[in-house]
N, C-alpha and C positions, 0 to 999 in steps of 0.2 A: 642486134641490128636491125633497124626498124626497116620495114619495107612498105613504101607505100603504093597503094595500088593506082589511086589518081592523083596528079600532080596538085589538082584544083578541084574545088566544088563544082566550078563551072565546066572543068573536063568531065566530070562525074555525070552531071546534069545533062552535057550534050550527048554522052554515050547512053544514058537511059532514054532520051528522046529519040536517038537515032535507031535504036532497037524497035521494029514495027511490031504492032499487036498482032497476033497471029490469031489462035483460037482461044480468045478469051471471052468470057462470058460479057455481055454488055453492060450488066450491072455491077461487074467487079470493082471499077472504080468507086462508086458510090458507095458500096458496102466497104470497101477497103477505108475510105474516107472517114466513116462512122467509127470502125475502130481506131483509127489512127487519131482523130479528134480525142478520142475517149482516153487513149493511152497518154498522149501528150498533155492532156488537162489533169490527169491524174498524176503525173509525174512529180510537180512540186508538192502537194499534198502528201504523198508517199514518202517524199524524200524529208518533209519537215516531220513527219511521224515516224520516221527512221524504221519503215517498214519494208525491209529486203525483199520479201516475197512479193509485195505489191510492186516494188520497184522492176522486179524481173517478169511478172505475170504477162506481160505481152510478148514475151519470148516464146518461139517454138521449142519443144524440148530439147531439140538439136540444135538449137540457134547459137550463132556467133557474134561476140561483141568484140568488135577489134578496137583497141584504144590508139590514142595519138602516137605513142612509141612503138605501134606495131605489134603489141602483144595481143593475143588471141585467147579469149575466155569462151570455151566451147560447152555448151550444154546449159539448161535453164538452172540446174542446180549450181553449177559451177558460176554463173552468173549471179544467182541469189547471194551465194557465199561472198562474192567479191563486192557486192552491194552492202552486205551485214558489215563486213570489214570497213567499208567506207563511213558508214554512218554511225558506228560504235565510237569513232573519234569525235563525233560532232556534238557541240553543246546547244548550237542554235542554226538556223537555217533563215537567213535575213532576207532573200529575196531570190528570185531566178524565174526558171521556166523553158518550156521547149516551143520554138515558134515554127510552124510549118512554113516554107516558103514555094514549096511546089511539089507535083508529083506528076509520074507518068504511068500508065498502064503497059505491061509487057505481056508477053504469051504467058500460056499455062499457068494463069493464076497468080502471077506475079506483079506487083504494083512496086515502084521505085518512089521513094519520098524523100525530100531535102530540106534542110532548114537550117537553124541556129538554136542553139540553148546553152544554158549554165547556171550557175547559181554562186551566192555569195553566201559564205558561210563564217561560222566562229567554232574553233575548235574548243575542246576542254581546257585548254593551257589560255585559252583568250587570244588566240592568233585569228586575225580575220583574213580570209582566203576569196577571191573571185577566180573562177575557172569558167571556161566555156570556148565555144566557137561554132563552126559548120558540122554539120552531119549528112551522112548519105544511109538510108535504111532501105533495106528489101523486105516487104511483106509478101507473105503467102497465103493463099486461100488453104486450110488444112481439109483434110479428107471430111472432117464432121462441120464443115462450113465456116469455122473461125477463122478470123485473120491473124496472124501471128509474125513475128520478126525472125526472119532466118539468117539474116546478115545486118548489123549495124556497126557502121564504120564512123568514129568520130575523129574529127582532124585537129 
């Protein structure tokens, strides 16, 4: 049974914006944006390279990836394994990308980011497939200062 946390991306964005920034460092947003831009720009090259480790690199060790069907993949090792299974069947990645639409700073070193993304691929049997849609990602400043994905919801 799929459980949707937010009925729409707009609802998720409204919730993210409605949470007031509390004790957040003034440069959190800028630092997070640099990490977000890097991760988003690296997603397609990592997919084309079939590099599951690179695809999961932006996740916190205990990060959670929630798929459109409600399935939760918990932890970077499990997310890496999920991507490994996904890329094993690919012959070619034709196009795709992650497109940042907005972000909001929240309390306690959290930043919400939303956008849309997807890819057009050809599997080893020659079948072409296009997938994609909106996403909402929660980034957190880790104790070491690195920004990492703690929750990623794709719709």
